[in-house]
All heavy atoms as a GROMACS GRO file, in nm:
protein
  493
    1MET      N    1   8.826  19.229   9.163
    1MET     CA    2   8.909  19.158   9.268
    1MET      C    3   8.846  19.196   9.399
    1MET      O    4   8.826  19.310   9.425
    1MET     CB    5   9.059  19.208   9.258
    1MET     CG    6   9.122  19.136   9.365
    1MET     SD    7   9.301  19.113   9.361
    1MET     CE    8   9.394  19.223   9.294
    2SER      N    9   8.811  19.099   9.476
    2SER     CA   10   8.747  19.126   9.608
    2SER      C   11   8.857  19.152   9.716
    2SER      O   12   8.977  19.138   9.692
    2SER     CB   13   8.666  19.004   9.650
    2SER     OG   14   8.760  18.898   9.683
    3LEU      N   15   8.805  19.206   9.826
    3LEU     CA   16   8.899  19.251   9.929
    3LEU      C   17   8.965  19.121   9.993
    3LEU      O   18   9.080  19.119  10.038
    3LEU     CB   19   8.825  19.326  10.037
    3LEU     CG   20   8.777  19.466  10.006
    3LEU    CD1   21   8.692  19.528  10.118
    3LEU    CD2   22   8.900  19.555   9.981
    4ALA      N   23   8.889  19.014  10.007
    4ALA     CA   24   8.953  18.898  10.063
    4ALA      C   25   9.054  18.841   9.980
    4ALA      O   26   9.160  18.787  10.030
    4ALA     CB   27   8.833  18.793  10.087
    5ALA      N   28   9.035  18.843   9.854
    5ALA     CA   29   9.136  18.784   9.760
    5ALA      C   30   9.264  18.871   9.752
    5ALA      O   31   9.367  18.820   9.731
    5ALA     CB   32   9.074  18.772   9.617
    6SER      N   33   9.255  18.999   9.778
    6SER     CA   34   9.367  19.084   9.765
    6SER      C   35   9.452  19.079   9.892
    6SER      O   36   9.563  19.135   9.891
    6SER     CB   37   9.323  19.233   9.735
    6SER     OG   38   9.252  19.278   9.848
    7GLY      N   39   9.403  19.024  10.001
    7GLY     CA   40   9.482  19.017  10.118
    7GLY      C   41   9.463  19.144  10.215
    7GLY      O   42   9.535  19.146  10.314
    8ILE      N   43   9.381  19.230  10.174
    8ILE     CA   44   9.358  19.350  10.263
    8ILE      C   45   9.291  19.311  10.388
    8ILE      O   46   9.331  19.358  10.499
    8ILE     CB   47   9.280  19.465  10.187
    8ILE    CG1   48   9.361  19.516  10.070
    8ILE    CG2   49   9.241  19.576  10.282
    8ILE    CD1   50   9.282  19.601   9.978
    9VAL      N   51   9.193  19.224  10.381
    9VAL     CA   52   9.123  19.173  10.503
    9VAL      C   53   9.217  19.110  10.597
    9VAL      O   54   9.210  19.133  10.721
    9VAL     CB   55   9.000  19.091  10.461
    9VAL    CG1   56   8.931  19.032  10.585
    9VAL    CG2   57   8.903  19.170  10.381
   10THR      N   58   9.303  19.028  10.552
   10THR     CA   59   9.393  18.954  10.639
   10THR      C   60   9.491  19.054  10.706
   10THR      O   61   9.542  19.025  10.814
   10THR     CB   62   9.478  18.841  10.562
   10THR    OG1   63   9.534  18.897  10.458
   10THR    CG2   64   9.372  18.742  10.514
   11SER      N   65   9.526  19.165  10.641
   11SER     CA   66   9.616  19.258  10.705
   11SER      C   67   9.537  19.343  10.801
   11SER      O   68   9.604  19.400  10.899
   11SER     CB   69   9.684  19.343  10.601
   11SER     OG   70   9.588  19.428  10.535
   12ILE      N   71   9.410  19.366  10.790
   12ILE     CA   72   9.338  19.441  10.889
   12ILE      C   73   9.306  19.361  11.010
   12ILE      O   74   9.315  19.413  11.119
   12ILE     CB   75   9.204  19.489  10.817
   12ILE    CG1   76   9.225  19.590  10.706
   12ILE    CG2   77   9.106  19.554  10.924
   12ILE    CD1   78   9.111  19.619  10.624
   13VAL      N   79   9.268  19.238  10.994
   13VAL     CA   80   9.240  19.146  11.106
   13VAL      C   81   9.362  19.068  11.142
   13VAL      O   82   9.399  18.975  11.065
   13VAL     CB   83   9.124  19.059  11.078
   13VAL    CG1   84   9.087  18.971  11.202
   13VAL    CG2   85   8.993  19.141  11.036
   14PRO      N   86   9.439  19.095  11.241
   14PRO     CA   87   9.563  19.036  11.267
   14PRO      C   88   9.553  18.901  11.323
   14PRO      O   89   9.658  18.834  11.345
   14PRO     CB   90   9.635  19.130  11.362
   14PRO     CG   91   9.516  19.196  11.440
   14PRO     CD   92   9.414  19.211  11.336
   15PHE      N   93   9.442  18.850  11.355
   15PHE     CA   94   9.420  18.716  11.410
   15PHE      C   95   9.292  18.648  11.362
   15PHE      O   96   9.205  18.718  11.316
   15PHE     CB   97   9.434  18.716  11.566
   15PHE     CG   98   9.330  18.802  11.626
   15PHE    CD1   99   9.207  18.743  11.667
   15PHE    CD2  100   9.348  18.938  11.651
   15PHE    CE1  101   9.111  18.824  11.723
   15PHE    CE2  102   9.247  19.009  11.713
   15PHE     CZ  103   9.128  18.957  11.745
   16ASP      N  104   9.292  18.523  11.385
   16ASP     CA  105   9.177  18.450  11.348
   16ASP      C  106   9.067  18.480  11.457
   16ASP      O  107   9.092  18.483  11.570
   16ASP     CB  108   9.209  18.301  11.344
   16ASP     CG  109   9.098  18.214  11.290
   16ASP    OD1  110   9.014  18.265  11.224
   16ASP    OD2  111   9.097  18.085  11.322
   17PRO      N  112   8.935  18.498  11.409
   17PRO     CA  113   8.832  18.528  11.508
   17PRO      C  114   8.815  18.413  11.615
   17PRO      O  115   8.774  18.437  11.726
   17PRO     CB  116   8.711  18.539  11.421
   17PRO     CG  117   8.762  18.577  11.290
   17PRO     CD  118   8.894  18.514  11.276
   18THR      N  119   8.845  18.293  11.573
   18THR     CA  120   8.834  18.181  11.672
   18THR      C  121   8.927  18.195  11.797
   18THR      O  122   8.896  18.172  11.900
   18THR     CB  123   8.871  18.049  11.602
   18THR    OG1  124   8.785  18.035  11.483
   18THR    CG2  125   8.849  17.932  11.691
   19TYR      N  126   9.048  18.244  11.763
   19TYR     CA  127   9.144  18.280  11.866
   19TYR      C  128   9.096  18.395  11.958
   19TYR      O  129   9.107  18.390  12.077
   19TYR     CB  130   9.285  18.314  11.815
   19TYR     CG  131   9.357  18.204  11.743
   19TYR    CD1  132   9.403  18.221  11.613
   19TYR    CD2  133   9.366  18.083  11.801
   19TYR    CE1  134   9.473  18.119  11.547
   19TYR    CE2  135   9.439  17.976  11.738
   19TYR     CZ  136   9.481  17.998  11.616
   19TYR     OH  137   9.548  17.892  11.556
   20GLY      N  138   9.028  18.490  11.899
   20GLY     CA  139   8.975  18.601  11.976
   20GLY      C  140   8.868  18.552  12.072
   20GLY      O  141   8.858  18.597  12.188
   21ILE      N  142   8.778  18.465  12.018
   21ILE     CA  143   8.670  18.412  12.105
   21ILE      C  144   8.730  18.328  12.216
   21ILE      O  145   8.688  18.334  12.329
   21ILE     CB  146   8.566  18.340  12.019
   21ILE    CG1  147   8.493  18.426  11.925
   21ILE    CG2  148   8.471  18.251  12.106
   21ILE    CD1  149   8.415  18.365  11.824
   22ALA      N  150   8.830  18.245  12.181
   22ALA     CA  151   8.896  18.160  12.290
   22ALA      C  152   8.960  18.243  12.392
   22ALA      O  153   8.957  18.216  12.514
   22ALA     CB  154   8.995  18.070  12.221
   23ILE      N  155   9.023  18.351  12.350
   23ILE     CA  156   9.094  18.443  12.452
   23ILE      C  157   8.988  18.511  12.546
   23ILE      O  158   8.998  18.510  12.662
   23ILE     CB  159   9.175  18.550  12.374
   23ILE    CG1  160   9.301  18.484  12.310
   23ILE    CG2  161   9.221  18.660  12.475
   23ILE    CD1  162   9.375  18.570  12.214
   24VAL      N  163   8.880  18.561  12.490
   24VAL     CA  164   8.778  18.626  12.570
   24VAL      C  165   8.712  18.521  12.663
   24VAL      O  166   8.689  18.554  12.781
   24VAL     CB  167   8.669  18.690  12.477
   24VAL    CG1  168   8.548  18.735  12.555
   24VAL    CG2  169   8.728  18.802  12.402
   25ALA      N  170   8.681  18.402  12.615
   25ALA     CA  171   8.629  18.298  12.699
   25ALA      C  172   8.722  18.254  12.812
   25ALA      O  173   8.682  18.237  12.917
   25ALA     CB  174   8.586  18.180  12.614
   26SER      N  175   8.852  18.250  12.775
   26SER     CA  176   8.947  18.214  12.875
   26SER      C  177   8.959  18.318  12.989
   26SER      O  178   8.973  18.294  13.109
   26SER     CB  179   9.086  18.190  12.815
   26SER     OG  180   9.082  18.082  12.718
   27VAL      N  181   8.961  18.445  12.952
   27VAL     CA  182   8.960  18.556  13.044
   27VAL      C  183   8.834  18.545  13.136
   27VAL      O  184   8.850  18.568  13.260
   27VAL     CB  185   8.981  18.694  12.972
   27VAL    CG1  186   8.959  18.805  13.068
   27VAL    CG2  187   9.112  18.702  12.907
   28MET      N  188   8.731  18.538  13.078
   28MET     CA  189   8.602  18.522  13.158
   28MET      C  190   8.602  18.411  13.254
   28MET      O  191   8.557  18.416  13.366
   28MET     CB  192   8.481  18.524  13.067
   28MET     CG  193   8.452  18.648  12.988
   28MET     SD  194   8.448  18.801  13.089
   28MET     CE  195   8.299  18.765  13.191
   29LEU      N  196   8.650  18.295  13.206
   29LEU     CA  197   8.659  18.175  13.290
   29LEU      C  198   8.759  18.203  13.407
   29LEU      O  199   8.731  18.174  13.526
   29LEU     CB  200   8.704  18.055  13.214
   29LEU     CG  201   8.723  17.931  13.295
   29LEU    CD1  202   8.592  17.883  13.347
   29LEU    CD2  203   8.780  17.823  13.202
   30ALA      N  204   8.862  18.274  13.378
   30ALA     CA  205   8.967  18.308  13.487
   30ALA      C  206   8.904  18.404  13.588
   30ALA      O  207   8.925  18.385  13.705
   30ALA     CB  208   9.091  18.368  13.421
   31VAL      N  209   8.824  18.498  13.540
   31VAL     CA  210   8.764  18.596  13.629
   31VAL      C  211   8.664  18.526  13.724
   31VAL      O  212   8.658  18.545  13.841
   31VAL     CB  213   8.692  18.705  13.548
   31VAL    CG1  214   8.603  18.790  13.630
   31VAL    CG2  215   8.796  18.802  13.482
   32ILE      N  216   8.586  18.435  13.665
   32ILE     CA  217   8.484  18.363  13.744
   32ILE      C  218   8.556  18.268  13.853
   32ILE      O  219   8.516  18.264  13.965
   32ILE     CB  220   8.396  18.279  13.657
   32ILE    CG1  221   8.302  18.372  13.584
   32ILE    CG2  222   8.312  18.172  13.732
   32ILE    CD1  223   8.224  18.304  13.468
   33VAL      N  224   8.657  18.206  13.807
   33VAL     CA  225   8.735  18.112  13.899
   33VAL      C  226   8.804  18.194  14.006
   33VAL      O  227   8.796  18.151  14.129
   33VAL     CB  228   8.833  18.023  13.823
   33VAL    CG1  229   8.929  17.949  13.911
   33VAL    CG2  230   8.755  17.928  13.739
   34CYS      N  231   8.864  18.306  13.979
   34CYS     CA  232   8.925  18.394  14.073
   34CYS      C  233   8.827  18.444  14.175
   34CYS      O  234   8.857  18.452  14.296
   34CYS     CB  235   9.004  18.495  14.007
   34CYS     SG  236   9.147  18.447  13.926
   35SER      N  237   8.714  18.485  14.126
   35SER     CA  238   8.612  18.532  14.221
   35SER      C  239   8.560  18.423  14.314
   35SER      O  240   8.529  18.448  14.431
   35SER     CB  241   8.488  18.598  14.148
   35SER     OG  242   8.427  18.506  14.070
   36MET      N  243   8.542  18.303  14.260
   36MET     CA  244   8.503  18.191  14.348
   36MET      C  245   8.602  18.157  14.449
   36MET      O  246   8.578  18.126  14.565
   36MET     CB  247   8.470  18.068  14.263
   36MET     CG  248   8.347  18.081  14.176
   36MET     SD  249   8.320  17.948  14.065
   36MET     CE  250   8.290  17.813  14.178
   37VAL      N  251   8.725  18.163  14.407
   37VAL     CA  252   8.836  18.133  14.502
   37VAL      C  253   8.845  18.244  14.606
   37VAL      O  254   8.859  18.210  14.731
   37VAL     CB  255   8.977  18.123  14.430
   37VAL    CG1  256   9.088  18.120  14.527
   37VAL    CG2  257   8.969  17.992  14.348
   38PHE      N  258   8.829  18.369  14.566
   38PHE     CA  259   8.824  18.478  14.657
   38PHE      C  260   8.718  18.464  14.763
   38PHE      O  261   8.742  18.470  14.884
   38PHE     CB  262   8.806  18.616  14.593
   38PHE     CG  263   8.781  18.736  14.682
   38PHE    CD1  264   8.888  18.780  14.756
   38PHE    CD2  265   8.660  18.785  14.704
   38PHE    CE1  266   8.880  18.892  14.838
   38PHE    CE2  267   8.639  18.886  14.789
   38PHE     CZ  268   8.747  18.945  14.857
   39PHE      N  269   8.591  18.432  14.729
   39PHE     CA  270   8.487  18.419  14.820
   39PHE      C  271   8.501  18.290  14.911
   39PHE      O  272   8.453  18.283  15.019
   39PHE     CB  273   8.351  18.412  14.750
   39PHE     CG  274   8.304  18.543  14.701
   39PHE    CD1  275   8.280  18.566  14.562
   39PHE    CD2  276   8.292  18.659  14.783
   39PHE    CE1  277   8.242  18.694  14.510
   39PHE    CE2  278   8.249  18.782  14.740
   39PHE     CZ  279   8.229  18.793  14.604
   40ALA      N  280   8.567  18.191  14.862
   40ALA     CA  281   8.605  18.073  14.943
   40ALA      C  282   8.703  18.097  15.040
   40ALA      O  283   8.704  18.047  15.158
   40ALA     CB  284   8.636  17.956  14.849
   41VAL      N  285   8.800  18.174  15.005
   41VAL     CA  286   8.928  18.192  15.094
   41VAL      C  287   8.904  18.319  15.187
   41VAL      O  288   8.964  18.321  15.298
   41VAL     CB  289   9.054  18.209  15.010
   41VAL    CG1  290   9.172  18.251  15.093
   41VAL    CG2  291   9.082  18.078  14.934
   42ALA      N  292   8.827  18.412  15.153
   42ALA     CA  293   8.816  18.532  15.224
   42ALA      C  294   8.769  18.510  15.376
   42ALA      O  295   8.830  18.570  15.463
   42ALA     CB  296   8.712  18.630  15.163
   43PRO      N  297   8.674  18.415  15.405
   43PRO     CA  298   8.644  18.395  15.548
   43PRO      C  299   8.753  18.331  15.626
   43PRO      O  300   8.763  18.348  15.749
   43PRO     CB  301   8.520  18.295  15.537
   43PRO     CG  302   8.466  18.320  15.413
   43PRO     CD  303   8.582  18.358  15.315
   44LEU      N  304   8.846  18.255  15.562
   44LEU     CA  305   8.955  18.198  15.629
   44LEU      C  306   9.065  18.304  15.667
   44LEU      O  307   9.135  18.281  15.759
   44LEU     CB  308   9.014  18.089  15.533
   44LEU     CG  309   8.924  17.973  15.502
   44LEU    CD1  310   8.995  17.880  15.404
   44LEU    CD2  311   8.877  17.899  15.616
   45VAL      N  312   9.069  18.402  15.587
   45VAL     CA  313   9.174  18.506  15.600
   45VAL      C  314   9.140  18.618  15.697
   45VAL      O  315   9.219  18.669  15.776
   45VAL     CB  316   9.232  18.557  15.471
   45VAL    CG1  317   9.333  18.669  15.483
   45VAL    CG2  318   9.278  18.436  15.382
   46SER      N  319   9.016  18.668  15.681
   46SER     CA  320   8.968  18.787  15.740
   46SER      C  321   8.855  18.750  15.841
   46SER      O  322   8.760  18.675  15.822
   46SER     CB  323   8.908  18.879  15.636
   46SER     OG  324   8.850  18.994  15.701
   47ASP      N  325   8.868  18.807  15.960
   47ASP     CA  326   8.776  18.791  16.067
   47ASP      C  327   8.643  18.853  16.036
   47ASP      O  328   8.538  18.806  16.070
   47ASP     CB  329   8.826  18.836  16.203
   47ASP     CG  330   8.941  18.762  16.261
   47ASP    OD1  331   8.944  18.637  16.219
   47ASP    OD2  332   9.021  18.812  16.333
   48SER      N  333   8.643  18.971  15.975
   48SER     CA  334   8.515  19.045  15.944
   48SER      C  335   8.429  18.956  15.847
   48SER      O  336   8.307  18.960  15.853
   48SER     CB  337   8.541  19.179  15.889
   48SER     OG  338   8.614  19.174  15.769
   49TRP      N  339   8.494  18.891  15.747
   49TRP     CA  340   8.422  18.805  15.652
   49TRP      C  341   8.353  18.690  15.727
   49TRP      O  342   8.245  18.652  15.702
   49TRP     CB  343   8.514  18.750  15.547
   49TRP     CG  344   8.532  18.846  15.434
   49TRP    CD1  345   8.619  18.949  15.420
   49TRP    CD2  346   8.442  18.855  15.309
   49TRP    NE1  347   8.599  19.016  15.311
   49TRP    CE2  348   8.494  18.957  15.236
   49TRP    CE3  349   8.346  18.781  15.266
   49TRP    CZ2  350   8.449  18.991  15.116
   49TRP    CZ3  351   8.287  18.815  15.134
   49TRP    CH2  352   8.345  18.917  15.060
   50ALA      N  353   8.426  18.634  15.828
   50ALA     CA  354   8.367  18.516  15.902
   50ALA      C  355   8.257  18.564  15.984
   50ALA      O  356   8.158  18.491  15.990
   50ALA     CB  357   8.478  18.450  15.988
   51ASP      N  358   8.269  18.681  16.041
   51ASP     CA  359   8.154  18.735  16.120
   51ASP      C  360   8.032  18.758  16.035
   51ASP      O  361   7.917  18.735  16.082
   51ASP     CB  362   8.195  18.866  16.195
   51ASP     CG  363   8.302  18.839  16.301
   51ASP    OD1  364   8.308  18.725  16.344
   51ASP    OD2  365   8.372  18.937  16.336
   52GLN      N  366   8.047  18.811  15.918
   52GLN     CA  367   7.931  18.834  15.830
   52GLN      C  368   7.868  18.702  15.786
   52GLN      O  369   7.750  18.701  15.774
   52GLN     CB  370   7.977  18.918  15.703
   52GLN     CG  371   8.018  19.060  15.740
   52GLN     CD  372   8.064  19.132  15.612
   52GLN    OE1  373   8.071  19.072  15.503
   52GLN    NE2  374   8.104  19.259  15.622
   53LEU      N  375   7.948  18.607  15.766
   53LEU     CA  376   7.886  18.476  15.722
   53LEU      C  377   7.818  18.406  15.828
   53LEU      O  378   7.717  18.334  15.809
   53LEU     CB  379   7.990  18.378  15.663
   53LEU     CG  380   8.052  18.432  15.528
   53LEU    CD1  381   8.158  18.337  15.484
   53LEU    CD2  382   7.940  18.435  15.421
   54SER      N  383   7.859  18.420  15.958
   54SER     CA  384   7.799  18.350  16.063
   54SER      C  385   7.693  18.443  16.140
   54SER      O  386   7.649  18.396  16.247
   54SER     CB  387   7.901  18.309  16.165
   54SER     OG  388   7.969  18.415  16.220
   55ALA      N  389   7.656  18.556  16.083
   55ALA     CA  390   7.557  18.643  16.154
   55ALA      C  391   7.419  18.577  16.152
   55ALA      O  392   7.389  18.501  16.057
   55ALA     CB  393   7.556  18.776  16.073
   56THR      N  394   7.344  18.611  16.248
   56THR     CA  395   7.208  18.551  16.259
   56THR      C  396   7.119  18.619  16.162
   56THR      O  397   7.141  18.730  16.129
   56THR     CB  398   7.156  18.564  16.398
   56THR    OG1  399   7.151  18.705  16.431
   56THR    CG2  400   7.231  18.484  16.502
   57SER      N  401   7.021  18.549  16.119
   57SER     CA  402   6.925  18.604  16.022
   57SER      C  403   6.822  18.698  16.088
   57SER      O  404   6.781  18.675  16.196
   57SER     CB  405   6.856  18.486  15.946
   57SER     OG  406   6.752  18.544  15.869
   58THR      N  407   6.785  18.806  16.024
   58THR     CA  408   6.697  18.903  16.075
   58THR      C  409   6.564  18.887  16.012
   58THR      O  410   6.475  18.966  16.036
   58THR     CB  411   6.746  19.041  16.043
   58THR    OG1  412   6.761  19.066  15.912
   58THR    CG2  413   6.876  19.071  16.122
   59SER      N  414   6.546  18.772  15.942
   59SER     CA  415   6.410  18.760  15.879
   59SER      C  416   6.312  18.710  15.978
   59SER      O  417   6.348  18.667  16.084
   59SER     CB  418   6.423  18.661  15.761
   59SER     OG  419   6.460  18.537  15.812
   60SER      N  420   6.180  18.714  15.945
   60SER     CA  421   6.073  18.672  16.038
   60SER      C  422   6.079  18.526  16.051
   60SER      O  423   6.134  18.449  15.970
   60SER     CB  424   5.946  18.722  15.986
   60SER     OG  425   5.916  18.666  15.860
   61ALA      N  426   6.011  18.484  16.154
   61ALA     CA  427   6.004  18.334  16.178
   61ALA      C  428   5.923  18.268  16.072
   61ALA      O  429   5.836  18.327  16.019
   61ALA     CB  430   5.947  18.313  16.321
   62THR      N  431   5.948  18.139  16.056
   62THR     CA  432   5.873  18.066  15.962
   62THR      C  433   5.729  18.037  16.013
   62THR      O  434   5.711  18.020  16.127
   62THR     CB  435   5.940  17.930  15.934
   62THR    OG1  436   5.955  17.856  16.048
   62THR    CG2  437   6.074  17.951  15.864
   63PRO      N  438   5.637  18.042  15.919
   63PRO     CA  439   5.503  18.018  15.969
   63PRO      C  440   5.479  17.877  16.014
   63PRO      O  441   5.547  17.786  15.971
   63PRO     CB  442   5.410  18.052  15.843
   63PRO     CG  443   5.507  18.035  15.734
   63PRO     CD  444   5.642  18.059  15.778
   64SER      N  445   5.380  17.856  16.104
   64SER     CA  446   5.361  17.718  16.162
   64SER      C  447   5.301  17.637  16.050
   64SER      O  448   5.247  17.688  15.950
   64SER     CB  449   5.265  17.726  16.277
   64SER     OG  450   5.144  17.786  16.236
   65ALA      N  451   5.308  17.504  16.068
   65ALA     CA  452   5.254  17.409  15.969
   65ALA      C  453   5.107  17.414  15.963
   65ALA      O  454   5.034  17.430  16.067
   65ALA     CB  455   5.303  17.273  16.010
   66GLU      N  456   5.056  17.407  15.844
   66GLU     CA  457   4.914  17.402  15.825
   66GLU      C  458   4.853  17.263  15.872
   66GLU      O  459   4.932  17.163  15.865
   66GLU     CB  460   4.877  17.421  15.682
   66GLU     CG  461   4.915  17.565  15.635
   66GLU     CD  462   4.828  17.677  15.689
   66GLU    OE1  463   4.697  17.651  15.720
   66GLU    OE2  464   4.878  17.781  15.718
   67PRO      N  465   4.736  17.260  15.906
   67PRO     CA  466   4.669  17.120  15.947
   67PRO      C  467   4.685  17.020  15.836
   67PRO      O  468   4.687  16.905  15.854
   67PRO     CB  469   4.536  17.149  15.990
   67PRO     CG  470   4.530  17.298  16.020
   67PRO     CD  471   4.642  17.359  15.941
   68SER      N  472   4.675  17.074  15.705
   68SER     CA  473   4.675  16.979  15.589
   68SER      C  474   4.817  16.931  15.571
   68SER      O  475   4.836  16.838  15.482
   68SER     CB  476   4.623  17.054  15.468
   68SER     OG  477   4.712  17.169  15.440
   69ASP      N  478   4.926  16.979  15.626
   69ASP     CA  479   5.052  16.933  15.602
   69ASP      C  480   5.093  16.813  15.688
   69ASP      O  481   5.202  16.753  15.668
   69ASP     CB  482   5.157  17.048  15.644
   69ASP     CG  483   5.150  17.165  15.556
   69ASP    OD1  484   5.098  17.143  15.436
   69ASP    OD2  485   5.199  17.276  15.588
   70ASP      N  486   5.000  16.768  15.769
   70ASP     CA  487   5.032  16.644  15.856
   70ASP      C  488   5.052  16.517  15.773
   70ASP      O  489   5.002  16.486  15.676
   70ASP     CB  490   4.918  16.624  15.959
   70ASP     CG  491   4.931  16.734  16.064
   70ASP    OD1  492   5.050  16.788  16.081
   70ASP    OD2  493   4.832  16.766  16.124
   0.00000   0.00000   0.00000
């Protein structure tokens, strides 16, 4: 008699693995959506976030166009 036939496996695993995968995927989706909403709303709520987003760039100037770019 195998373990699956005896019902031991079904008593060890209390749920279907498909439900487990769906729950994990739903939680990860919720985390991603919440983080996107946070980054979208944070500049509207906090002045320091708005200042960081509108700060000028400290990178070097772009190089001039090459003569072949004309």
